[in-house]
C-alpha angles and dihedrals in degrees: 000000000000134000110222115199109202126189104222125206135166100277089124091056094045096044093048089049090055093042094057096027093235132127099225114029117200125240090253092052092051091045093051095046090048091050095047101038110012094163090059100032099057136020089207093053092044092054098040093050087060096041109034137072124204093254093054122103112242118203113187111202107202135175121246096252115116094241093049093050091048092050091049092051092049091049090049089052092046096053093041088056088051091060103267107146098196119045120149132180114212117193118223125208089239122132133179092253121108096219092048093048091053098044103035114356100067093040090053091046091052093047092046094049092049092047092050092046091052092047092052093048092051085058089051091245128145114243131217128179115216105199098172098116139036131055117338089241088059090053092050095048094041089055092050092049088050091054094047095046096038095245121144114241122212133189140161115262096218099207092061099022093229134125118263117198126205106199116203116263112254092240132101117238113241108245094164091114088071090050093049097044100030089137092057097050092045089052091048091051096051097075140333111301126203122232089248092054092048094049090048090055092047095048097088095048126099112271094243092053092045090057092048091052093045090054088063096049130090125239113261111283126224089285093049093251126140128214137170111289117243092263091043087055090049092053092045091054090047088053091049090051091050089052091054091048090049091054089057094050121102119258113257122256120284122255114224104224121144098198114044091203088068087071093059123081114251092239089062096041091053088052098227114211091249094067120091115251112274096026093119092049091049091051091050090055090052093045091057089068104102095224096053112106104181144344122212132179124243132184125316127247138183109249136140094214137072107216149152105259102187146337126217131204091239091067099264119138117195117201142156128226116208136192126165092358096302119110133197116205112223128195113208117197114202139173091247117129122204135003098290098049091047091050089051090054092045091053090051091051090050090050097051093045093046093236113165 
């Protein structure tokens, strides 16, 4: 059983209008054309007839215009009459206004797709996105959500009238920026923030990180406020989901070491003058974790923040410890295996060091 999420436009309305050479086709005219020639009457019907089986769950994502809602209802009726037991129309906050699409429509589309994907997966169902119909922006963002959430995306290639499938790339999206700058994204999410406030917060960050964060922010709205962009929101939600999955993961195996200082590199234990004050004490807190194997020092950077820089699937957690604007980069080797266990360890390190 598969849940098929279908962006739904007004192709039924437009095609019926052309078929009967009238400006405003009636419900009965659209219904009849859909029943007699579904592959010509509706892009959604044409694609779903090729993709779906009667026991699949069809979710029709339609905009809030009257024609779009009517087309979705007629499609729901059509597939119900063909023996589909579960057909649902879900209304999007998506209007045919450029400013609305940019500020609300795409964000709502992203949130709705993610919500429907998560609901289907909780039911242990496979998920497919059918992005044949709707606005072009919906097709683009639906495809990107499919890639981020590892969901295949299908659409009709019109020239040949056949289904084309974009399978998700077998790579994990890097959400470490949300781990590193958790404090910033939490602050941004608390209430509307002006462009001046955002730039003030970003000022102290490394240039490369500033640009990465800016790429996930919206342009200022009519009130001058900045939010996460639709794709920034999608990646943030993916990060939140990874955090939940990491919490459910098992703790890594224990390392049998009698003296925790044996886990810490000599250069740190001897507290060389280059290390920020408190580095040794921070390393001792980390070393007490039973699944930490070793801690070694890396290069130094100027930074006002202590933070988790990155996690790796082989169990390595990279972080920096900062005092008085000087930061020591530390590489923590653990017994964690895989992305989720390593994230679980990283969150524990952040907790015991009091890193935001």
